[in-house]
Kinemage of the C-alpha trace (Angstrom):
@kinemage 1
@onewidth
@group {chain A} dominant
@subgroup {mainchain}
@vectorlist {calphas} color= white
{ca met a 1} P 4.887 2.429 27.429
{ca val a 2} L 7.227 2.235 24.233
{ca trp a 3} L 9.908 5.143 24.497
{ca ser a 4} L 11.775 6.455 22.093
{ca val a 5} L 15.390 8.223 23.374
{ca trp a 6} L 17.091 10.626 21.783
{ca asp a 7} L 21.436 11.852 21.664
{ca met a 8} L 22.380 9.027 24.301
{ca ala a 9} L 23.957 7.558 21.283
{ca glu a 10} L 25.167 10.604 19.661
{ca asp a 11} L 29.123 10.039 20.610
{ca trp a 12} L 28.673 6.287 20.402
{ca pro a 13} L 31.699 5.439 17.225
{ca ala a 14} L 28.830 3.176 15.616
{ca arg a 15} L 26.695 6.340 15.152
{ca leu a 16} L 29.280 8.708 14.281
{ca asn a 17} L 31.577 6.065 12.103
{ca trp a 18} L 28.858 3.648 10.112
{ca thr a 19} L 27.945 3.960 6.777
{ca pro a 20} L 26.666 1.214 3.907
{ca glu a 21} L 30.030 1.688 2.225
{ca ser a 22} L 32.240 1.679 5.465
{ca leu a 23} L 31.037 -1.324 6.836
{ca ala a 24} L 31.208 -2.744 2.995
{ca glu a 25} L 34.902 -1.610 3.439
{ca val a 26} L 35.545 -3.693 6.525
{ca leu a 27} L 33.925 -6.966 5.014
{ca gly a 28} L 34.942 -6.918 2.021
{ca asn a 29} L 34.319 -9.567 -0.706
{ca arg a 30} L 32.356 -11.500 2.327
{ca thr a 31} L 28.841 -13.096 0.888
{ca leu a 32} L 25.582 -12.441 2.697
{ca arg a 33} L 22.316 -13.583 2.766
{ca phe a 34} L 20.162 -11.237 1.157
{ca arg a 35} L 15.730 -11.394 0.642
{ca thr a 36} L 14.045 -9.037 -1.673
{ca gly a 37} L 10.907 -8.563 -2.770
{ca pro a 38} L 8.836 -5.716 -5.148
{ca arg a 39} L 8.448 -2.454 -3.212
{ca tyr a 40} L 4.487 -1.809 -4.915
{ca pro a 41} L 3.628 -5.429 -4.404
{ca thr a 42} L 0.001 -5.390 -6.985
{ca ser a 43} L -1.963 -7.805 -4.055
{ca glu a 44} L -2.568 -6.154 -0.337
{ca asp a 45} L -1.147 -9.636 0.940
{ca ile a 46} L 1.517 -9.830 3.554
{ca gln a 47} L 4.732 -10.377 1.691
{ca trp a 48} L 5.984 -13.137 4.023
{ca glu a 49} L 10.022 -14.448 4.141
{ca thr a 50} L 8.893 -18.067 2.602
{ca asp a 51} L 7.509 -15.532 -0.309
{ca cys a 52} L 10.821 -13.468 -0.551
{ca glu a 53} L 13.546 -14.403 -3.374
{ca tyr a 54} L 16.965 -15.031 -1.680
{ca ile a 55} L 20.128 -13.597 -3.073
{ca asp a 56} L 24.074 -14.388 -2.267
{ca ala a 57} L 26.002 -10.963 -2.377
{ca ser a 58} L 28.668 -9.126 -0.365
{ca leu a 59} L 27.499 -5.743 0.992
{ca gln a 60} L 30.203 -3.915 -1.449
{ca gln a 61} L 27.715 -4.954 -4.108
{ca phe a 62} L 24.395 -4.176 -2.123
{ca cys a 63} L 26.129 -0.330 -2.045
{ca gln a 64} L 27.185 -0.687 -5.980
{ca trp a 65} L 23.051 -1.682 -6.509
{ca leu a 66} L 22.117 1.315 -4.518
{ca ala a 67} L 24.241 3.951 -5.934
{ca pro a 68} L 22.050 5.494 -8.860
{ca glu a 69} L 25.094 6.328 -11.086
{ca arg a 70} L 25.018 3.026 -11.806
{ca trp a 71} L 21.855 3.007 -13.434
{ca leu a 72} L 22.078 5.636 -15.307
{ca ala a 73} L 25.069 3.928 -16.749
{ca leu a 74} L 23.342 0.970 -17.095
{ca ala a 75} L 19.985 2.415 -18.809
{ca ser a 76} L 21.969 5.091 -21.395
{ca ser a 77} L 24.282 2.251 -22.510
{ca arg a 78} L 22.912 0.163 -25.728
{ca ala a 79} L 25.690 -3.081 -25.651
{ca pro a 80} L 24.628 -5.427 -23.013
{ca arg a 81} L 26.047 -5.173 -19.728
{ca glu a 82} L 28.624 -7.832 -19.926
{ca glu a 83} L 30.181 -5.520 -22.689
{ca ser a 84} L 29.757 -2.433 -21.371
{ca glu a 85} L 31.428 -3.145 -18.098
{ca thr a 86} L 34.497 -3.681 -17.685
{ca asp a 87} L 34.297 -3.994 -13.389
{ca asn a 88} L 34.420 -7.919 -12.834
{ca asn a 89} L 32.999 -7.148 -9.139
{ca thr a 90} L 29.622 -5.261 -11.713
{ca asp a 91} L 29.357 -7.710 -13.751
{ca ser a 92} L 28.779 -10.785 -11.140
{ca asn a 93} L 26.491 -9.001 -9.009
{ca pro a 94} L 23.809 -10.560 -9.335
{ca leu a 95} L 21.302 -7.798 -7.743
{ca leu a 96} L 21.540 -5.903 -10.351
{ca ala a 97} L 18.441 -7.693 -12.021
{ca tyr a 98} L 16.111 -5.734 -9.393
{ca his a 99} L 15.904 -2.582 -9.947
{ca pro a 100} L 16.102 -0.731 -6.795
{ca ala a 101} L 13.015 1.741 -7.804
{ca asp a 102} L 10.978 -1.320 -8.058
{ca asn a 103} L 12.672 -3.685 -5.487
{ca trp a 104} L 14.223 -3.814 -1.860
{ca val a 105} L 16.586 -5.513 -0.137
{ca tyr a 106} L 17.258 -6.440 2.970
{ca leu a 107} L 20.238 -7.787 4.982
{ca asp a 108} L 18.103 -8.388 7.677
{ca tyr a 109} L 18.725 -10.031 11.330
{ca lys a 110} L 22.722 -10.950 11.052
{ca tyr a 111} L 24.402 -11.646 14.529
{ca met a 112} L 26.929 -9.172 15.012
{ca ala a 113} L 29.125 -11.758 16.633
{ca glu a 114} L 29.276 -13.725 13.912
{ca leu a 115} L 29.642 -11.055 11.040
{ca phe a 116} L 32.530 -9.098 12.572
{ca ser a 117} L 33.967 -11.970 14.419
{ca asp a 118} L 37.518 -10.750 13.771
{ca gln a 119} L 36.654 -6.590 14.053
{ca pro a 120} L 36.458 -5.954 18.108
{ca asp a 121} L 36.512 -2.131 17.422
{ca ile a 122} L 33.527 -2.612 15.590
{ca leu a 123} L 31.868 -4.707 18.370
{ca glu a 124} L 32.710 -2.616 20.837
{ca ala a 125} L 31.735 0.570 19.183
{ca val a 126} L 27.752 -0.610 20.391
{ca arg a 127} L 27.374 0.486 24.561
{ca trp a 128} L 24.646 -0.400 25.717
{ca asp a 129} L 25.929 0.203 28.770
{ca asp a 130} L 24.468 3.665 28.625
{ca phe a 131} L 21.218 2.279 29.015
{ca gly a 132} L 21.795 0.494 32.499
{ca phe a 133} L 23.451 -3.039 30.721
{ca pro a 134} L 26.717 -3.023 31.630
{ca gly a 135} L 29.266 -4.813 29.363
{ca arg a 136} L 26.616 -5.626 26.925
{ca thr a 137} L 28.089 -4.759 23.454
{ca gly a 138} L 27.862 -5.493 19.756
{ca val a 139} L 28.040 -9.358 20.912
{ca glu a 140} L 24.644 -9.446 22.000
{ca ser a 141} L 23.357 -7.438 19.596
{ca thr a 142} L 21.910 -7.824 15.410
{ca ile a 143} L 22.337 -5.498 12.586
{ca trp a 144} L 20.008 -5.429 10.117
{ca val a 145} L 20.837 -3.394 6.559
{ca gly a 146} L 18.324 -2.297 3.851
{ca ser a 147} L 16.857 -0.108 1.275
{ca ala a 148} L 14.194 2.315 1.434
{ca gly a 149} L 10.640 -0.079 1.697
{ca ala a 150} L 12.441 -3.061 2.896
{ca his a 151} L 10.639 -4.814 6.087
{ca thr a 152} L 9.670 -6.950 8.310
{ca pro a 153} L 6.026 -8.560 8.804
{ca cys a 154} L 3.787 -7.302 11.734
{ca his a 155} L 4.793 -9.810 14.423
{ca tyr a 156} L 5.784 -9.805 18.389
{ca asp a 157} L 8.568 -11.571 19.767
{ca ser a 158} L 8.418 -14.170 22.440
{ca tyr a 159} L 11.613 -13.410 24.232
{ca gly a 160} L 13.012 -9.996 26.101
{ca cys a 161} L 12.095 -6.832 25.459
{ca asn a 162} L 14.084 -4.813 22.680
{ca leu a 163} L 16.660 -2.013 21.995
{ca val a 164} L 17.156 -0.539 18.958
{ca leu a 165} L 19.702 2.499 17.998
{ca gln a 166} L 19.098 3.663 14.306
{ca val a 167} L 22.285 4.293 12.527
{ca tyr a 168} L 21.685 5.455 9.578
{ca gly a 169} L 19.053 6.551 7.422
{ca arg a 170} L 15.384 6.522 8.412
{ca lys a 171} L 12.444 3.741 9.620
{ca lys a 172} L 9.326 3.941 10.410
{ca trp a 173} L 8.205 1.754 13.211
{ca val a 174} L 4.282 0.567 13.814
{ca leu a 175} L 3.500 -1.140 17.549
{ca phe a 176} L 0.726 -2.560 19.396
{ca pro a 177} L 0.479 -3.621 22.591
{ca pro a 178} L -0.081 -6.475 23.404
{ca glu a 179} L -3.843 -6.480 25.043
{ca asp a 180} L -4.321 -5.511 21.133
{ca ser a 181} L -3.597 -9.611 20.100
{ca pro a 182} L -7.250 -10.304 19.138
{ca ser a 183} L -7.532 -7.473 16.536
{ca leu a 184} L -4.398 -8.539 14.718
{ca tyr a 185} L -5.413 -12.117 14.539
{ca pro a 186} L -1.851 -13.953 15.289
{ca thr a 187} L -0.562 -16.799 13.731
{ca arg a 188} L 2.328 -19.261 13.619
{ca leu a 189} L 2.389 -20.004 9.640
{ca pro a 190} L 4.771 -19.743 8.594
{ca tyr a 191} L 6.644 -20.783 11.397
{ca glu a 192} L 9.352 -19.216 13.326
{ca glu a 193} L 10.613 -19.906 16.740
{ca ser a 194} L 9.749 -17.551 19.443
{ca ser a 195} L 8.154 -14.748 16.624
{ca val a 196} L 4.192 -14.839 16.486
{ca phe a 197} L 3.171 -13.168 13.271
{ca ser a 198} L 0.099 -10.766 12.501
{ca gln a 199} L -2.429 -12.097 9.757
{ca val a 200} L -2.992 -8.248 9.235
{ca asn a 201} L -0.876 -6.592 6.645
{ca val a 202} L -0.110 -3.367 8.185
{ca ala a 203} L 1.283 -1.076 5.524
{ca tyr a 204} L -1.819 -2.727 3.301
{ca pro a 205} L -4.441 -3.117 5.939
{ca asn a 206} L -7.601 -4.825 4.696
{ca val a 207} L -10.741 -4.230 7.224
{ca gln a 208} L -13.281 -6.259 5.200
{ca gln a 209} L -11.512 -9.289 6.233
{ca phe a 210} L -10.023 -8.119 9.355
{ca pro a 211} L -12.368 -5.775 10.835
{ca lys a 212} L -11.128 -5.895 14.501
{ca val a 213} L -7.949 -3.992 14.069
{ca val a 214} L -9.514 -1.214 13.632
{ca gly a 215} L -10.414 -1.277 17.195
{ca ser a 216} L -6.726 -1.784 17.518
{ca his a 217} L -3.853 1.108 19.137
{ca pro a 218} L -1.082 1.829 16.731
{ca his a 219} L 1.517 3.954 18.033
{ca val a 220} L 3.801 5.178 15.005
{ca val a 221} L 7.234 6.664 15.314
{ca val a 222} L 9.789 7.522 12.587
{ca leu a 223} L 13.348 7.043 13.850
{ca glu a 224} L 16.124 8.793 12.707
{ca pro a 225} L 20.011 8.577 12.975
{ca gly a 226} L 21.119 8.434 16.590
{ca asp a 227} L 17.538 8.187 18.085
{ca val a 228} L 16.807 4.511 20.568
{ca leu a 229} L 13.492 2.401 20.660
{ca phe a 230} L 12.617 0.672 23.724
{ca val a 231} L 10.194 -2.141 22.851
{ca pro a 232} L 8.810 -3.647 25.983
{ca lys a 233} L 8.090 -7.565 25.606
{ca his a 234} L 5.230 -8.644 23.679
{ca trp a 235} L 4.954 -5.857 21.744
{ca trp a 236} L 3.755 -5.918 18.225
{ca his a 237} L 5.906 -4.049 15.672
{ca tyr a 238} L 5.900 -3.141 11.484
{ca val a 239} L 8.863 -2.019 10.734
{ca glu a 240} L 10.142 -0.572 7.284
{ca ser a 241} L 13.015 1.380 6.188
{ca leu a 242} L 11.825 4.619 4.418
{ca thr a 243} L 15.706 5.192 3.071
{ca thr a 244} L 18.468 2.997 3.191
{ca ser a 245} L 18.794 2.274 6.244
{ca ile a 246} L 21.466 0.698 9.090
{ca ser a 247} L 20.083 -0.659 12.704
{ca val a 248} L 21.471 -2.564 15.677
{ca asn a 249} L 19.295 -4.291 18.093
{ca ser a 250} L 19.828 -6.247 21.468
{ca trp a 251} L 17.148 -8.625 23.267
{ca ile a 252} L 17.407 -7.620 27.027
{ca glu a 253} L 16.570 -11.189 28.894
{ca met a 254} L 13.482 -11.183 31.330
{ca ala a 255} L 12.739 -13.955 33.921
{ca ser a 256} L 9.615 -14.553 32.699
{ca asp a 257} L 10.937 -15.834 29.581
{ca gly a 258} L 11.500 -19.143 31.208
{ca glu a 259} L 7.860 -19.510 30.743
{ca asp a 260} L 7.530 -18.553 27.177
{ca arg a 261} L 9.942 -21.219 26.697
{ca leu a 262} L 8.244 -23.922 27.449
{ca gln a 263} L 5.580 -21.923 25.854
{ca glu a 264} L 7.613 -21.957 22.487
{ca ala a 265} L 8.639 -25.865 23.161
{ca met a 266} L 5.010 -26.999 22.798
{ca val a 267} L 4.281 -24.553 19.715
{ca arg a 268} L 7.540 -26.168 18.143
{ca leu a 269} L 6.410 -30.206 19.181
{ca val a 270} L 2.936 -29.666 18.220
{ca leu a 271} L 3.400 -28.161 14.556
{ca leu a 272} L 6.096 -30.047 13.543
{ca ser a 273} L 5.012 -33.073 14.589
{ca ile a 274} L 1.485 -32.601 12.283
{ca lys a 275} L 3.421 -30.116 9.439
{ca ser a 276} L 6.887 -31.948 9.109
{ca asp a 277} L 5.331 -35.440 8.191
{ca ser a 278} L 2.186 -34.089 5.674
{ca pro a 279} L 1.553 -35.344 2.955
{ca cys a 280} L -0.261 -31.975 1.303
{ca ser a 281} L 2.168 -29.396 2.740
{ca asp a 282} L 5.217 -27.931 1.100
{ca gln a 283} L 7.608 -27.357 3.248
{ca ser a 284} L 8.711 -23.814 2.126
{ca his a 285} L 4.941 -22.411 2.593
{ca trp a 286} L 5.045 -23.082 6.375
{ca leu a 287} L 8.339 -22.384 7.241
{ca asn a 288} L 10.712 -19.765 7.541
{ca pro a 289} L 14.071 -19.948 5.504
{ca thr a 290} L 15.944 -19.671 8.626
{ca glu a 291} L 14.521 -22.263 10.506
{ca asn a 292} L 14.557 -26.215 10.600
{ca val a 293} L 12.962 -28.767 10.978
{ca thr a 294} L 13.956 -30.671 14.294
{ca ser a 295} L 12.933 -34.688 15.129
{ca arg a 296} L 9.758 -35.122 17.217
{ca arg a 297} L 12.653 -36.592 19.977
{ca ser a 298} L 14.800 -32.889 20.182
{ca asn a 299} L 11.354 -31.181 20.153
{ca leu a 300} L 10.471 -33.253 23.590
{ca gly a 301} L 14.041 -32.817 25.007
{ca tyr a 302} L 13.021 -29.151 24.307
{ca val a 303} L 10.095 -29.338 26.142
{ca gln a 304} L 12.081 -30.953 28.895
{ca ala a 305} L 14.402 -28.157 29.149
{ca ala a 306} L 11.864 -25.980 29.226
{ca leu a 307} L 10.254 -27.642 32.459
{ca glu a 308} L 13.552 -28.073 34.101
{ca glu a 309} L 13.904 -24.381 33.945
{ca val a 310} L 10.490 -23.628 35.397
{ca arg a 311} L 10.992 -26.143 38.139
{ca ala a 312} L 14.737 -24.508 39.026
{ca lys a 313} L 13.064 -21.183 38.979
{ca asn a 314} L 10.594 -22.434 40.823
{ca asp a 315} L 12.115 -24.300 43.506
{ca pro a 316} L 16.005 -22.729 43.613
{ca gly a 317} L 16.523 -25.943 45.835
{ca cys a 318} L 16.013 -28.187 43.633
{ca ser a 319} L 19.431 -29.072 41.158
{ca arg a 320} L 18.697 -28.339 37.380
{ca asp a 321} L 20.209 -31.582 36.608
{ca ser a 322} L 17.392 -33.129 38.049
{ca lys a 323} L 15.145 -35.124 35.957
{ca cys a 324} L 11.300 -34.112 35.075
{ca ala a 325} L 8.570 -35.072 37.117
{ca phe a 326} L 6.985 -37.343 34.142
{ca ala a 327} L 5.594 -40.405 35.558
{ca gly a 328} L 7.878 -43.468 35.111
{ca gly a 329} L 10.798 -40.754 34.310
{ca cys a 330} L 11.194 -38.893 31.439
{ca pro a 331} L 11.776 -41.213 28.074
{ca phe a 332} L 13.211 -38.492 25.964
{ca pro a 333} L 16.737 -37.069 27.522
{ca gln a 334} L 17.240 -33.594 26.039
{ca glu a 335} L 20.403 -34.354 23.010
{ca gly a 336} L 23.433 -32.363 24.209
{ca thr a 337} L 21.794 -29.005 25.857
{ca lys a 338} L 20.702 -27.545 28.790
{ca thr a 339} L 18.180 -24.917 28.953
{ca thr a 340} L 18.723 -23.338 25.677
{ca pro a 341} L 15.546 -22.947 23.169
{ca pro a 342} L 15.881 -25.002 20.348
{ca pro a 343} L 18.593 -23.362 17.250
{ca ser a 344} L 16.559 -20.453 15.633
{ca lys a 345} L 17.775 -17.217 14.878
{ca arg a 346} L 15.572 -15.980 17.817
{ca ser a 347} L 16.936 -18.470 20.174
{ca lys a 348} L 20.217 -17.226 21.164
{ca leu a 349} L 19.003 -14.916 24.385
{ca glu a 350} L 21.791 -16.252 27.158
{ca asp a 351} L 20.559 -18.669 29.544
{ca ser a 352} L 21.488 -16.306 32.707
{ca asp a 353} L 19.332 -15.825 35.616
{ca thr a 354} L 21.548 -12.672 36.992
{ca lys a 355} L 20.915 -10.910 33.899
{ca ala a 356} L 17.216 -12.029 33.653
{ca glu a 357} L 16.436 -10.987 37.296
{ca glu a 358} L 18.320 -7.425 36.976
{ca ser a 359} L 16.724 -7.245 33.838
{ca asp a 360} L 13.276 -7.507 34.857
{ca ser a 361} L 13.883 -5.972 37.934
{ca asn a 362} L 14.993 -2.621 35.746
{ca ile a 363} L 11.989 -3.102 33.549
{ca cys a 364} L 9.300 -3.835 36.053
{ca phe a 365} L 10.098 -1.962 39.031
{ca ser a 366} L 11.435 1.098 37.796
{ca thr a 367} L 10.647 4.116 35.668
{ca pro a 368} L 12.381 3.969 32.018
{ca ser a 369} L 13.620 7.434 33.014
{ca thr a 370} L 15.852 6.314 35.615
{ca trp a 371} L 18.083 4.278 33.248
{ca phe a 372} L 17.609 6.509 29.838
{ca gly a 373} L 17.864 9.124 31.215
{ca pro a 374} L 16.149 12.669 30.734
{ca asn a 375} L 16.050 12.319 26.837
{ca leu a 376} L 12.970 9.994 27.157
{ca val a 377} L 9.794 10.359 24.731
{ca pro a 378} L 6.868 8.169 24.685
{ca val a 379} L 5.726 7.056 21.177
{ca leu a 380} L 1.378 8.019 22.191
{ca pro a 381} L -1.108 5.876 20.409
{ca cys a 382} L -1.486 7.181 16.384
{ca thr a 383} L -5.687 6.756 16.755
{ca asp a 384} L -5.927 8.161 12.913
{ca tyr a 385} L -2.990 5.387 11.303
{ca phe a 386} L -5.150 3.421 9.926
{ca ala a 387} L -8.004 5.851 8.560
{ca asp a 388} L -4.812 7.753 6.746
{ca glu a 389} L -3.364 4.149 5.378
{ca leu a 390} L -6.478 3.967 3.933
{ca cys a 391} L -6.994 7.740 2.237
{ca ser a 392} L -3.260 6.345 1.034
{ca met a 393} L -4.177 3.067 -0.147
{ca gln a 394} L -6.714 4.987 -2.233
{ca thr a 395} L -4.525 7.581 -3.593
{ca asp a 396} L -2.678 4.860 -4.757
{ca ala a 397} L -5.181 2.815 -6.436
{ca gly a 398} L -6.578 5.299 -8.528
{ca gly a 399} L -9.615 4.350 -10.305
{ca ser a 400} L -9.772 1.282 -7.745
{ca gln a 401} L -10.828 3.644 -4.916
{ca glu a 402} L -14.030 1.704 -4.746
{ca arg a 403} L -12.670 -1.385 -3.715
{ca thr a 404} L -10.849 -0.014 -1.111
{ca ser a 405} L -13.301 2.688 0.214
{ca val a 406} L -14.404 0.982 3.391
{ca asp a 407} L -17.107 1.952 6.119
{ca leu a 408} L -14.212 2.354 9.239
{ca ser a 409} L -17.699 3.054 11.948
{ca ala a 410} L -18.853 -0.621 10.671
{ca ala a 411} L -15.658 -2.537 10.188
{ca ala a 412} L -15.074 -1.131 13.979
{ca lys a 413} L -18.242 -3.471 15.131
{ca pro a 414} L -16.343 -7.248 15.127
{ca thr a 415} L -19.163 -9.417 16.001
{ca ala a 416} L -21.159 -8.407 12.804
{ca glu a 417} L -18.155 -8.079 10.536
{ca glu a 418} L -17.009 -11.550 11.660
{ca arg a 419} L -20.680 -13.226 11.499
{ca thr a 420} L -21.273 -11.563 7.953
{ca ala a 421} L -17.852 -13.511 6.966
{ca glu a 422} L -18.064 -16.551 8.160
{ca glu a 423} L -21.945 -16.589 7.014
{ca thr a 424} L -19.727 -15.775 3.287
{ca ala a 425} L -17.156 -17.624 3.377
{ca ala a 426} L -19.119 -20.663 4.096
{ca val a 427} L -21.813 -20.273 1.326
{ca lys a 428} L -18.326 -20.059 -1.171
{ca met a 429} L -17.095 -23.135 0.885
{ca ala a 430} L -20.783 -24.632 0.057
{ca thr a 431} L -20.832 -23.742 -3.384
{ca glu a 432} L -17.077 -24.948 -4.040
{ca arg a 433} L -17.804 -28.295 -2.558
{ca thr a 434} L -21.220 -28.749 -4.458
{ca ala a 435} L -19.046 -28.236 -8.137
{ca val a 436} L -16.584 -30.717 -6.971
{ca glu a 437} L -18.999 -33.115 -6.105
{ca glu a 438} L -21.390 -32.005 -8.898
{ca thr a 439} L -17.598 -32.873 -11.381
{ca ala a 440} L -16.660 -36.023 -9.866
{ca glu a 441} L -19.955 -37.693 -9.634
{ca glu a 442} L -20.105 -37.064 -14.163
{ca gln a 443} L -16.969 -38.341 -14.427
{ca thr a 444} L -17.544 -41.484 -11.905
{ca ser a 445} L -20.503 -42.382 -13.580
{ca ala a 446} L -19.325 -41.762 -17.295
{ca lys a 447} L -16.555 -44.400 -16.436
{ca gln a 448} L -19.405 -47.476 -14.953
{ca val a 449} L -18.253 -50.567 -15.939
{ca ser a 450} L -21.780 -51.530 -15.347
{ca ala a 451} L -25.375 -49.898 -14.909
{ca lys a 452} L -25.670 -52.208 -12.125
{ca gln a 453} L -22.991 -50.424 -9.797
{ca thr a 454} L -24.734 -48.137 -8.354
{ca ala a 455} L -23.017 -44.609 -6.366
{ca ser a 456} L -23.566 -46.444 -3.016
{ca gln a 457} L -20.886 -49.072 -4.058
{ca arg a 458} L -18.135 -46.693 -4.596
{ca pro a 459} L -16.969 -43.350 -2.764
{ca thr a 460} L -19.043 -40.198 -3.685
{ca ala a 461} L -17.023 -36.825 -3.610
{ca glu a 462} L -18.490 -36.506 0.077
{ca his a 463} L -16.596 -39.501 0.773
{ca leu a 464} L -13.448 -38.481 -0.617
{ca leu a 465} L -13.365 -34.763 1.357
{ca val a 466} L -14.230 -36.489 4.555
{ca lys a 467} L -12.471 -39.304 4.524
{ca pro a 468} L -9.193 -39.655 2.171
{ca thr a 469} L -7.912 -43.202 3.201
{ca leu a 470} L -11.160 -44.333 0.971
{ca val a 471} L -9.491 -43.171 -2.416
{ca glu a 472} L -6.787 -45.161 -2.004
{ca glu a 473} L -8.034 -48.639 -0.069
{ca thr a 474} L -11.611 -48.024 -2.617
{ca pro a 475} L -10.413 -50.537 -5.595
{ca glu a 476} L -13.473 -49.174 -7.732
{ca glu a 477} L -11.506 -45.859 -8.117
{ca his a 478} L -9.120 -47.663 -10.163
{ca ile a 479} L -12.278 -47.132 -12.770
{ca ser a 480} L -11.483 -43.040 -13.297
{ca ser a 481} L -9.533 -41.755 -15.560
{ca glu a 482} L -5.727 -40.726 -14.632
{ca ser a 483} L -6.960 -37.070 -15.705
{ca thr a 484} L -9.847 -37.092 -13.166
{ca asp a 485} L -7.583 -38.582 -10.669
{ca met a 486} L -4.948 -35.750 -10.904
{ca phe a 487} L -7.851 -32.983 -10.603
{ca arg a 488} L -9.290 -34.822 -7.916
{ca asn a 489} L -6.119 -35.303 -5.865
{ca arg a 490} L -5.369 -31.693 -6.778
{ca val a 491} L -8.651 -30.490 -5.665
{ca leu a 492} L -7.971 -32.682 -1.943
{ca asp a 493} L -4.094 -31.297 -1.741
{ca leu a 494} L -5.488 -28.006 -1.748
{ca ser a 495} L -8.371 -28.300 0.702
{ca phe a 496} L -6.957 -30.446 3.153
{ca glu a 497} L -3.867 -28.531 3.441
{ca glu a 498} L -6.107 -24.956 4.277
{ca leu a 499} L -7.894 -26.864 6.430
{ca glu a 500} L -4.571 -28.963 8.191
{ca asn a 501} L -3.308 -25.023 8.355
{ca thr a 502} L -6.386 -23.783 10.005
{ca ile a 503} L -6.485 -27.104 12.424
{ca val a 504} L -2.731 -25.896 13.741
{ca asn a 505} L -3.501 -22.558 14.045
{ca cys a 506} L -6.000 -22.660 16.074
{ca leu a 507} L -4.166 -25.197 18.520
{ca val a 508} L -0.930 -22.974 18.648
{ca gln a 509} L -2.803 -19.852 19.012
{ca pro a 510} L -0.820 -17.974 22.037
{ca his a 511} L -3.453 -18.005 24.650
{ca ile a 512} L -3.938 -21.701 23.884
{ca val a 513} L -0.767 -22.683 24.362
{ca gln a 514} L -0.855 -20.513 27.337
{ca glu a 515} L -3.575 -22.457 28.933
{ca val a 516} L -2.290 -25.783 27.933
{ca ala a 517} L 1.438 -24.920 29.365
{ca lys a 518} L -0.345 -24.077 32.899
{ca leu a 519} L -2.178 -27.055 32.992
{ca leu a 520} L 0.761 -29.127 31.849
{ca lys a 521} L 2.595 -27.620 35.172
{ca glu a 522} L -0.420 -28.215 37.306
{ca arg a 523} L -0.028 -32.145 36.258
{ca leu a 524} L 3.017 -32.002 36.869
{ca arg a 525} L 3.358 -29.992 40.184
{ca leu a 526} L 5.360 -27.584 39.118
{ca ser a 527} L 3.190 -24.572 39.634
């Protein structure tokens, strides 16, 4: 169950004193990384972080960007901005290239301990001890500052549960229980350690492409200033700022995170082993900007570290410094780490058994009201959420109502719809493949050196699609013109990238990884 709390943070200094302007004054001209995207996209596709533009600016410049009088002045000025503006700080404001009426800007997921390292009063203004977590302050928290429309795609976090304080403005949360995972079409691309994304655009749901989502159970809540939201472990969530917003959150460590670290390490090993060396894949398309490609040796080290953590948990008497139970010993020692997950923006959960056990005990074996007080409000399911969103899409689309009009009762039958979608996709693929084969055969035959050379003596389009190595190894390929090669390579790259992404996603689906981790622990006698 998701819970919202009101009034318990009303006396926090963060709640009383923080605004975008006050935080901008504290941070001064410090340059920060913002991301931006369109508020009204022309496509129903998800705005992944890999699709966003990234801008380096200060929080002061963000506040200037938000000021309506600034835009009125720019609009009324006939002279070029560089001539009419006298404020040097505004002249160099890169955010002014994006109008707030059409774009959102987000300063998302910034560790407060790094951002306010020299401002202890700011860090102490966050008091999670009011919720039963003594000593937890802004040091263990992250801050999010965004304009209206700024959002995070639907996902769930692998580690811990989540406490969120809405400091300023209003923010909408759409949450789904873990049981809804099959209905949300999980994907690990783009890859971000500890984040499992949904392929469904919750803001603009396409129930024809993703029919099972209609059978999910969305819980919707709008957080007002002073509200605190408790998000249980592995609950999916889509988050959007309805106004200019400031939020602070903290992930609470749980004893079960050790199992998730093992699974995340396995995902990292498999996914990066395939994708990092792929000749037909642009890294910027599948790797979130917050992630780094780590070596295979490092990734195996993360797996070993997670196994050691599981072993220590199952056998408290064993030393964490003991070697992993691989046959012949593990040839991949960890590279300067203990049992922490690989470096990424969600990997800073502390390796603290005491905190984890206390957190698990509180969350699993007590009623949340005992540590949230009497002001606890459950967030109930919103059965009409997708129907309302579709109606809103119809209204916004105007003349395109026919495109968005969907029979929800039919979409709620996933088996029939999936079968139809698969058949349609198969027909489309067959048609495209036939077209490629015909084009390739025509261009190849036009360049035949001798009439005696038959089609069987050279690679066909089918061979090229199934066995790409033949393109490099077969000497007859030199007969094709340069334009034909370019066309052929472009087709192959696209088709192989899609195939590769599909295979990777199948291999690292959460339920698959969970079973493989279980088998791995059995083989190593750790379960």
